[in-house]
N, C-alpha and C positions, 0 to 999 in steps of 0.2 A: 204626248204627255199633257194631261189636263191641268196640272198645277203650274206649268210654265207661264201661261197668260196671267194667272193670278199673282204669281211672283213678280212678273214684269209690271203689272198694275201697281202692286204694293211699292216696288222700287221707284216707280215714277212719282207716286204720291209722296213718298218720303223725300225725294229730291226736290219736288216742288215746295214742300213744307220747309225744307232746309234753306231754300232760297228766300223765304219771306223775311221781311224786315223793313227798315226805313233808311232813307239816305238824307243827309243834310250836308251842304257844302262839299259834296263829293266823298263824304265819309259814310260808310254803310254800317248799320248796327242790326244784328239779328233780332228776330221777333221775340226770342226767349233766351233766358239765362238761368243756369242752375246755381243756386246759392243756398248754402246751409241745408241741403236736402230739399229745398223748395224750388218749384218751377216758377220763375218770375216772367212777367210779360212786359214788353217795352211799352211804357206809358206815353212817352213823348221824347222829342229831341229839341234842343235849343242851341242857338248859335250865340256865343259870347263875342261881342265886338268891343273895340276900344277906339277912342278918339273920335273926333267929329267926322272923320273919313270912314267910320264904321269898318275898320280893319278886323277881319276874323281872327280870333285868338284861339278858340277851341269850340268843338261841338260837344255838348253834354247830353247824355242819355239817362233816363230814369226808368228803372225796372221795378215793378211792384208785383205782389202776389195777385192783386185784383186791381185792374186799371181804375183810375179815379181822376176826376177833374177838381176835386175838393182838397186844397192844400192842408186844411186843418185835419181832415180825416187821414190823410197820408201821414202827417207828422204824429198823430195819436195812435196809429196802427200798432198792433202787437205782432206784426209779421215782418220778416226780413225785407229789405229793399236794397237796391244797388244804384249808385250814381257813378257814371263813367265819364271822365273828361278825356277827349282825344284832341291833342294840340295840333293846330294848323300852323302856328308859328312858334318860334322859340320864346320862352318867357323865363326870366330870372327867378330864382328862389325868393329874392327880395320883393319882386313885384307880386308873386303869389301870396306871400305873407301879408303884404299891405292890403291886397284885395280881400283876403279872408278877415283880417282885422277890421276893415271898413264894414264888411257885411255883418260881423258880430255887433259892431257899434251901432249900426242902423237898426238892427232887429232886436238887440238886447242892450240898450243904453245902460252903462254901469253894470255890465254883466257880472254875475256872481263868480266867486273864486274857483268853483268847479269848472266853469267854462274856460276861465283863464288858464287853468292848469292843463286842460285838454288841448287848448290852442298852443300852448308852449310846447307840449309833447309833439303835436303835429308839425310845428315849425322846425323841430330838430330833425325830422325825417325828410323835409322838403329840399329838393335840389333843383338846379336849373333844368328846364325841360327843352327838348328839341322837337321840331315838327314830327308828327307821327307817334310820339310817345303818349302813353296813357297813365292816368291816375284813376284808381277805382276805390270807392268808399262804400263798404258794405255795412249797413245798419243791422245789428243783431240784437233785437229786443231782449232786455234783461242782462245783456253783456256789454254792449257798447258799439263802437265803430271800428271795423278792420280797415286798415289803410294799405293799399297795394300801389306801389309806384313802379310803372313799367314792368310788371310781371313779378316783382319782388315784394312779398308781404313784409311790411315794416313793423307791424304790431297792431295791437288793439288799444284804442283809447276807451277806458272803462266808463260806463254809465250811459243810460238812455238820454239824460239831459243834454250831454254834449252832442250826441249824434243827431238829435232833433234840432238843436240850435244850429249845427253845421249845415244840415239840409235846408234850413230856413234861409240861408244866404241866397239860394237859387229860387225858392218858391214860397218864402215867407211873406209877411206883410210888406216888407221893403226889400224886394229882390234886386239883384245887380242891374237887371233891365226888365221892364214889363214884357218885352217880346220873348225874352228867355223864359220867364215864368209861364207865359201862355203856351209856348212850345212844349215845355216839360209836362204841362197839365193836359196835353193832347191836342193843342192847336198846331198851326203850321210852324215850321222851323224858319224863322226870319233872320 
């Protein structure tokens, strides 16, 4: 049978492609994600650390329709994107809320009421997280940001303004850490 070798080659190519991706701090992320009918590519990974001891908190992955190292282009894009946080250690809802509020304050001092309302909505959905759990934030241009916590869609925060501001916490002008920003923009995961 002549098509058997061709089928075997195709299956091998597909299995190799499926195994592609990147790893950071022992957490693997696939090379691609399907979001809103668009195929997204892993742009980069970053490790969020805390304290002077650099304790790992979570690994964050950024998926884009077209990889880019330019944060301004990413934030102004009119295509979907996905930010995935996979937690290495447990974090309280209070700690998450504080971190996001600090990120907004650094990147948008005196942030407008629309951002505040979106942040309030997000904060109502946030719960304590345990190691291994994920939070996924999908930016849907023209709609807003879909929030998924550990596999459960919580809802959509309306408006492009909020989704762009939220993403800037990780790779805006004043990110949580410079290493995290570098990793998400295609650098190494440190």
